[in-house]
C-alpha positions in Angstrom: -16.0 12.4 -1.3 -13.0 10.4 -0.1 -9.4 11.7 0.0 -6.5 9.3 0.3 -3.0 10.5 1.1 0.0 8.1 0.9 3.3 8.6 2.6 6.3 6.6 3.7 8.0 5.8 0.5 11.7 6.3 -0.1 15.0 4.8 -1.2 16.3 1.7 0.6 18.9 -1.0 -0.1 17.8 -4.4 -1.2 16.6 -6.4 1.8 15.5 -3.2 3.6 12.1 -2.2 4.9 9.6 0.6 4.7 6.2 1.3 6.2 3.8 2.9 3.8 0.8 4.8 5.2 -2.5 5.9 3.7 -4.6 8.4 5.6 -8.2 8.6 4.6 -10.7 11.4 5.0 -14.3 11.9 4.0 -16.7 9.0 4.2 -16.7 6.2 6.8 -13.4 4.4 6.9 -14.0 1.4 8.9 -16.8 -0.1 6.8 -14.9 -0.6 3.6 -12.2 -2.8 2.3 -8.9 -1.0 1.5 -6.2 -2.0 -0.9 -2.7 -1.2 -2.1 -1.6 -1.3 -5.7 1.7 -0.5 -7.4 2.8 0.6 -10.8 6.4 0.0 -12.0 7.9 2.1 -14.8 6.5 1.0 -18.2 4.1 -1.5 -16.6 0.4 -1.6 -15.8 -0.8 -1.0 -12.2 -1.1 -4.2 -10.3 -2.8 -5.2 -7.1 -0.6 -5.9 -4.1 -2.7 -6.4 -1.0 -6.2 -6.0 0.4 -7.8 -5.8 3.9 -11.5 -6.0 4.5 -13.6 -4.3 7.1 -13.3 -7.5 9.2 -9.5 -7.4 8.9 -9.3 -10.3 6.4 -6.1 -9.9 4.3 -5.1 -11.1 0.9 -1.8 -10.7 -1.0 -0.4 -11.0 -4.4 1.8 -14.0 -4.7 4.8 -11.8 -5.5 4.7 -10.1 -2.1 3.3 -12.9 0.1 5.4 -13.4 3.2 7.2 -10.1 2.8 4.4 -7.5 2.9 1.8 -7.0 5.6 -1.3 -4.8 5.3 -3.0 -3.5 8.4 -5.5 -0.8 9.4 -6.1 1.5 12.3 -9.8 2.6 12.2 -9.3 5.1 15.0 -6.7 6.9 12.8 -8.5 6.3 9.5 -5.2 4.9 8.2 -4.2 1.7 6.4 -0.5 0.6 6.4 1.6 -1.6 4.2 4.8 -2.9 5.9 7.2 -3.9 3.1 10.1 -6.1 4.1 12.9 -7.8 2.3 12.6 -5.4 -0.6 13.9 -6.4 -4.0 14.7 -4.3 -7.1 11.5 -5.7 -8.7 9.5 -3.9 -5.9 10.4 -0.6 -7.4 7.2 1.2 -8.2 4.8 4.0 -7.2 2.5 2.5 -4.5 -1.1 3.6 -4.5 -3.8 3.3 -1.8 -7.4 2.4 -3.0 -10.8 2.6 -1.5 -13.8 1.9 -3.7 -13.3 4.2 -6.7 -10.9 6.5 -5.0 -7.1 6.6 -5.3 -4.3 8.5 -3.6 -1.5 10.3 -5.4 1.0 7.5 -4.7 4.3 7.2 -2.9 7.5 6.1 -4.6 9.5 3.1 -3.4 13.0 2.7 -4.9 15.3 -0.2 -4.0 19.0 -0.1 -4.7 20.8 -3.3 -5.4 
């Protein structure tokens, strides 16, 4: 069983930054890829970023250059640094590992 707990969301002005965290417990953390997804109101959940066990990263075009995914295997935590936030980034952000999901953390951007 894997448990994922996101934190770090909040309300920021456009252009601001947040650091989202996802703490994992349960099965081995370091051996799997981890991902961040988001779901905006009235829209389907979409993939945002991914980091492999070897620290290879990939990003959706919409966030490339603004968001950075990283992981700390010693803390069983994956991070998403979100910079230059735009109103279109408003969503609930979810952490993913294999078939497991966290409960999400809300990011709201005021224009």
